[in-house]
N, C-alpha and C positions, 0 to 999 in steps of 0.2 A: 250297453246303453248307446254306444255310437251307431250300432246297427239299426236302431229304431229310427234314427235320423229325424228327430222332431225337435224343433226349436223350443218347444214347451217343456222338454225334459231336461232337468238340471241335476247336478250332483252336489251332495254335501259330504265333505271329508271330515271325519271325526278323529282328531289327533290321538286321543287316548285309545283308539282302536287300531293304531298304526301297526302294532306287532301281530295283530290278527290278520291284517291285510297282506303282509309279506315282509321281506327283509330290506328292500330298497325304497325308503320313503321318498327320496328325491325323484326316482323314476316313476313312482306311483303318482306323485303330484304333477309331474310333467305330462304324463299320459292323461290324467284327468283334467288338465287345465282348460281345454276348450269347453267343457261342460260344467266346470266348477263354479258354483254360485254361493256356497256357504261353507265356511271352515269353522269348526268348533275346536276350541283350544283348552286343553288340560294335559297335565303330565301323567305318566303311568310307568309301570315297570314292564320290561320285556319278559313276558310270560315264558318264553322259550329258554331264558337264561336265569331267571330269578327263582328263588325258593318259594314254594306255595305258602310258606309260613309268613310271608310278608303281606298277604292279602287278608282283608276283612270281608267276611261273607255275611250278608244280611238277607234273610234271617239265618241264624245259625242252623247248620244241618243242610243247607242248600248245596247239594253236590251235583246237580244236573245242569249247572250253569257254567259258562266260560268266565272265570273270575278276572276282574281287572278293577283298577281304581281310577278316579278322575281327581288328580291332585293339582296343587298349585305348580306352576312352572318352576323347574329346578328341584322338585321333590321326587322325580322319577328319572327315567333313562332316555327320554326323547332328546335328540340333538336339535335344539331350537335354532341354532345358526343355519343348519341344513334346511330345516323346515321353513323358516321365514326367508332365507336366501333363495330357496327354490320358488316360493310364492312370488317374491319380488322379481325374480328372473323371468317368470312366465307372465308377468303383468297382471297378477290377480287383482281384481278390483270389486270383489263381491262382499258379502257380509262376513265379518269376523266376530265370533262371540266366544265368551268364556263358558265352559261347561263343567266347572268344578263342583263336586258335591260330596267332598270328603268329610267335612266337619261342620255340622249345623251350628255349633256354638261360636264359630268364627267366620260365618258366611260373609258378613259385611267386610271384614278385614281382607278376606280372600278375594272378594270382588274388586276392592280397591287395588290390591296388589297386582291382580291379573290385568286390570286395565292399564296400570302403569308399565308393567313388564311387556305387555303386547305392544304398547306404544314405543318403548325403547327398541324393540326388535324391528318394528316398522320403520322407525327413523334410521336404523342402521342398514336395512336391506332393501327398502323401496325407494325408487327415484321420485323426487317431487314432481307432481303434475304441473305442466306448464300451460 
């Protein structure tokens, strides 16, 4: 994306896809920082280390997909202190959104939880604007 050298081109980092991107989340976020405009937040399991038995596949029998889940923060294996700490360190000031879709029956509770949890990490890792 950097080679295109267009100010119109921006990047969206999807946290639950972290383990598909590579092993060093902080390095990926630092590298993406100049183009990073949108960050989507949900937890997931590291597919390289986790048992396939932990995944829910919809519809059943879908075996041609790369399976992962979009869970509430704390229900997977993403290190949120590294994630938010790196975003704070690079001065991220784009859009931050929740992208959990694990349980339809508790979507509202999940949204409220995610809003509060993201704010808690922002308060911990981002310097106040002056």
